[in-house]
N, C-alpha and C positions, 0 to 999 in steps of 0.2 A: 504493500500500500504506500503510495507516494503523496498522500494528502494529509493535511494537518488542520485541525480545528483550533481556533484561537478564542480565548475566554474574554479578554479585556484589552483590546488594542484598537485605537482609533486614529484616524487622520485628522489632525486639528487645523492645519493650514498649509498653504503652499505659496511659493514665489516663482516667477518665471520671467524669462527674457527671450526674445526671438530675433532672428535676422531680418533683413529687408524683404526677402522673398515671402517669408511667413507673414509679415506685417501687411503685405499687399495681397494676401490670399483671402480665403473664405471667412476666417475667424477674426474677431476683434481683439487684438492684443494691445495692452496699454504701454508696455515697456519693450522697446525694440531698438536694435542697432540701426544707425543710418547707413553704414557700409560694413563690409566683411572684416575690416581691420579694427574698427572701434578705437581708433587713435593709438593702436599698438603697431609694433614693427613687423610682426608676423601674424599669420592666421592662427597659429598655435597659441600665441600670447593672447589673442582675442578670445579664444575659447576658455582659457584659464580665467580671464577677466570676467567672462559671463558667469562662470561658476561662483566666483567671489561675490559678484553682484547679487545673485539670488540668495546666497547664504547670508550675506549681510542684511538683506531686506527681511528675510525670515526671522532672524534674531532681533532686528529692530522692531518688527511688528509685535513681538511678544515680550519686549523689554528683557531679553535674555543675553547673557554673556556667553562666550564660548565655553567656559567651564561649567555652565549650567547644563550643557548637553553631555549625556553619558556616552553616546557613541554616534558616529556618523558612518553610514554604509553607502558605497556608491562606486561608480566606474564610468568609463567613456570608451570611445573607439580608438583613441590614439595608442600607439605602442606602449605597453606596460601601464595602461590607464594613466597616461602622463598628465592630462588636464586636471584630473581629480587630485592626484598626489601633489602636484605643484601648487594647486590652489590651497590645499590644507596644511602646507608646511608652516604657515604663519598663525594657525588657529589654536594649536595645542589641544585638539580634541581627539580622543581615542578613535581610531579609524580602521575599518575593515574594507579593503578594496576588493571588488568583485568584477568578474567579466563574464557576461553572457551575450556579448555583442548588443544587438538591439533589444534583447530581453533583459537587459541589466536593471532597468527600473523595477520590474516585478521581482527579480531575484533580491534586490536591495530591500524591498518591502517584506519579503518572506523572512530574510535573515533578521531584520530589525524587529519584526513582529514576534519572532521566537525569543529574542532577547528580552523584549518587554514583557512577554508572558511569564518569564521567570520571576518577575517583580524585583529583581536586583537592579534592573535598569528602569528609569522613569521617563526619560526623554531621549528620543532618537531622531536623527535626521537622515533621510535618504536623498541622494543627489546624483544627477546624471547630466550629460551634455553631449552635443555633437555639433560639428561645423562642416558645412558642405565642402569647403576647400581643403580642410585638413584630412577629411575622410577620403575624398577622391584621390588626393595625392598618395595616400597610404595604400588603398585597396585597388585602385585602377590606374589612372593617369592624372598628373597635375592638370587642372582645368586650363591652364595657360597653353597647354599643348594643342588644344582645340580638337581633341579626339572625338569622333562621332560616337553617339550612343544609340542603341536600338530602342524601339518603343517599349519593349518589355522591361527596360531598366527602371529603377526607382531613383528618386532625387533625395539625397541626404539632407534632412532638415537642419537648420542652424538654430540653436537655442540651448537654454539650460533651465532645469527645473529642480527645485528643492522642496521637500515636504517634511512637515513636523509630525511625528508619530508619538503618542503618549498613551498612558493608561487613563487619562482624563476623558470622560465621555464627551463625544461630539456627535454631529449628525452623520458622520461617515465611519462605519465600523468595518474593520478588516475581519471578516467572519471566518474565512478558511483559505487554504491555498493548496495548490498541487505542484509539486516539483517535477519539472520536465525530464524527459529522457533524450539522449542524443540519437537523432534519426538521420539516416543517410540513404537517399533513394538513387544515388549514383549520378547525380547531376554535376557537371563540371563548368557550367556557364556562369561566370562571375557577374554577369549582368542580370541574370534571371533569379533574383533573390526571392521573388514571390513563389516560384516553383520549388525552390530549395526549402523554404520554410513552411509551406502549407501542410505537408504531411506531419511535421512536428506539431503544428497547431491542432490538427485533427487528433493526434495521439493523446495530447494533453487534455483536450476537451473530453474525449472518451474515458480516459483514466479518472478524471475529476468526477464525471457523472457516475461511473461504476463504484469508485471508492466511497462516495457519499450517498449512493443510492438515490440519485436524482434524475429527473427527466430533463430534456433540453428546454422544455417550456417552464421549468422552475424559475428561470431567469427572464427578467424583463428585457435584458440586453446582453449580448455577448460582444464585447469590444476587442477585436484583435489589434495587434500592434502596427505592423507595416507590411502587410502582404501586398498591398496595392491592388490594382484591377486584375492583374494576371493571377496572383496568389489567391485572391478572394474567390475567383471563379473556380480555381482548382479545389480549394477547401470545400466549397459548396457541393461540387460534384463528388468529391472524395467521400464526404459524410453520407451523401444520399446513395451512391452506388454501392458502397461497402457496408453501410450500417442502417440504411433506410431512414436516416435522420434528415429532415428538412430544416435547413438553417434559415428560418424566417426572421428572427429577432437579432440580426447581426449587422454591425457596422465595422468597417476597418478604418483605423485612425489615419492610415496613410492616404486614404481617399477623401479625407475631410479637411485638409489644410490648404491645398492650392486650387486655383481656378483652372478651367480648361485652357484658357488662353495664355497661361504662364509657361507652357511647354515644359512641364516637369515629368513627362513620360507617364509611367504607370502609377505615379503617386509618390508620397513622401516615405522616407525610411529614416533609420537612425533611432537610437535609444530615447531621444527626446520626443519623438513623434507621438507616441502613445500618451505620456503624461500631459503633453500640451493639449491634446484633444479631450482627455478625461477631465482635467481641471478647468479648461476654458470653455468647453461646450457641454459635455455630457452631464456633469454634476450641476452646472448652472441651469439646465433645463428643468430640473427637479421633477421629471416625469418617470424616471427609472428608480425603482426601490431595491431591486436585486440585480447586481451587475457582475458578470464574470469577465474579468480583464485577462486577456490571453496575450502576453507579450512574446513576440517571436524574434529569434536571433539566428543569423547565419554565422557559423563558427569557422569560417575559412580564413586562411592567411595567404598573403601573396606568394610566400615561399612554396607552400604546398600546392597551390593552384598552378604555379609555374612548373612544378614537377608533375603536373597532370593528374593530381589526386582529385577525388570527388569531394563534394562539399557537404559536411555534416551540419545539422541545424538542431535547435532546441526551442521549446516554448515553455514558459512558466505561467501559471494561472493564479490569480488572487480573486476571491469572492468578496464583494463589498455590499453591505446593507446600508441603505440611505434612508434616514428619517424624512 
């Protein structure tokens, strides 16, 4: 059994910042960069600055000092979770760095929720970020090269999100979670992240329902992370063809951020895509009471892909109950 029930864990607040593409998209973000550098010398420094911005805002909003936080859990897409580690070197907060690629937000919530459930920890912060130009440079080609991308590609979102989790009751309860398993369907195409991750999302959804003895209609909404248009179609077909499950109450965060005329291919990707949509759209609508959040991550590296290895993927799920 890979699922966990939590007794007393709540999301109390969040802070976010986005890039210029996200600001010009479908959603209304209050805090956004005017350009990809944000007055820094490199894109990498800009991503580090985004993380410090959201963490500072979260602490300020609750009149907290860094030493009031028992633990911070998070990660990003840069080599050795660089943005998160460099951001936190000045805060003196106990830190657990994690990596599940674009599923890192959900993994951070799962780890933090387990620590809070012990009651030895009272306040925890989860944090993640991605930057379009740092990610493209690392996983494919620097954008400056002008390399063409196929329509099945996704567009890495630029932004950072931090969330405060505590034992103090709020309107958003972290009710349960399912830890994903690594899935590999033999795909080698580094552009087709939706196809890589969709089987992992299906496996985690099925495991969650089986472990907790629930039906797919138990949830008002199933929110996947960044499958995009291609991966969403595969997930829907996969669940119906193999398990006779009709995925009616489903949205993919990757398809909620950009407009069609922004030319962002199959939709948004990156670990920040899911929490941006969850906190900025889904929870603001106040129409969903039971939400299954399924974060998806492609676990490839440039080295292994250049050696012609297939691409493994993972998906982690968290169940939220909203008052």
